[in-house]
C-alpha positions as CSV (number, residue, x, y, z in Angstrom):
1,M,0.0,0.0,0.0
2,V,2.9,2.4,0.8
3,R,4.6,1.6,-2.5
4,D,1.3,2.3,-4.4
5,S,0.8,5.6,-2.5
6,L,4.4,6.7,-3.3
7,R,4.0,5.7,-7.0
8,I,0.7,7.7,-7.2
9,R,2.3,10.7,-5.5
10,A,5.2,10.6,-7.9
11,Y,2.9,10.4,-10.9
12,L,0.8,13.3,-9.7
13,E,3.9,15.4,-9.1
14,Q,5.2,14.6,-12.6
15,R,1.9,14.8,-14.5
16,F,0.7,17.9,-12.7
17,A,4.0,19.7,-12.3
18,V,3.6,23.2,-10.8
19,P,6.3,25.8,-10.9
20,P,7.3,27.2,-7.5
21,P,5.6,30.4,-6.5
22,G,7.5,33.7,-6.7
23,D,8.8,35.7,-3.8
24,E,6.0,38.3,-4.0
25,E,3.3,35.6,-4.0
26,L,4.8,33.9,-1.0
27,R,5.0,37.2,0.9
28,R,1.4,38.1,0.0
29,Y,0.2,34.7,1.2
30,Y,2.2,35.2,4.5
31,R,0.6,38.7,5.0
32,E,-2.9,37.5,4.2
33,H,-2.7,34.4,6.3
34,S,-0.6,35.6,9.2
35,Q,-2.8,33.9,11.8
36,E,-1.6,30.5,10.3
37,F,1.9,31.4,11.3
38,T,1.4,32.4,14.9
39,K,2.6,29.9,17.5
40,D,2.2,30.5,21.2
41,G,1.3,34.1,20.6
42,Q,4.5,34.6,18.5
43,T,4.4,35.2,14.8
44,V,6.8,32.9,12.9
45,S,9.1,34.9,10.6
46,F,8.6,34.8,6.9
47,E,11.9,33.1,6.4
48,N,11.0,30.3,8.8
49,A,7.5,29.9,7.3
50,R,8.7,30.1,3.6
51,A,9.0,26.4,3.0
52,Q,5.5,25.7,4.5
53,I,4.0,28.5,2.5
54,E,5.5,27.2,-0.7
55,E,4.2,23.7,0.0
56,I,0.7,25.1,0.7
57,L,0.6,27.0,-2.6
58,V,2.1,24.2,-4.7
59,T,-0.4,21.7,-3.2
60,A,-3.3,24.0,-3.8
61,R,-2.3,24.6,-7.5
62,R,-1.8,20.9,-8.1
63,E,-5.2,20.1,-6.6
64,M,-6.7,22.7,-8.8
65,L,-5.0,21.1,-11.9
66,V,-6.2,17.6,-10.9
67,D,-9.8,18.9,-10.3
68,E,-9.8,20.6,-13.8
69,W,-8.4,17.4,-15.4
70,V,-11.0,15.2,-13.7
71,N,-13.9,17.6,-14.6
72,G,-12.7,17.6,-18.2
73,L,-12.7,13.8,-18.3
74,R,-16.2,13.7,-16.8
75,R,-17.5,16.2,-19.4
76,R,-16.2,14.0,-22.2
77,A,-17.4,10.7,-20.8
78,D,-20.7,9.0,-20.0
79,I,-20.5,8.0,-16.3
80,N,-22.8,5.4,-14.8
81,N,-22.8,5.2,-11.1
82,V,-23.3,1.5,-10.3
83,Y,-23.2,2.0,-6.6
84,L,-26.6,2.8,-5.2
85,S,-26.9,4.5,-1.8
86,R,-28.5,2.5,0.9
87,R,-31.8,3.8,2.2
């Protein structure tokens, strides 16, 4: 299961490659979401939060690309849901 998860993660990172966000975008996210970078009443510096911010933005972009891809597949296909909800 772990091997499959790693393989899928590697595929997603390759298939939906996202360029790293620029410095200005990282700083804007930091300013707009400063509450996320407060720990024990202290605000974590931008430099210490930079890697976390980059990961958040890259993950969000990748999820958006995957969602767009899946929606495109669904628009081009006939989907029959064979699983009926229990009543």
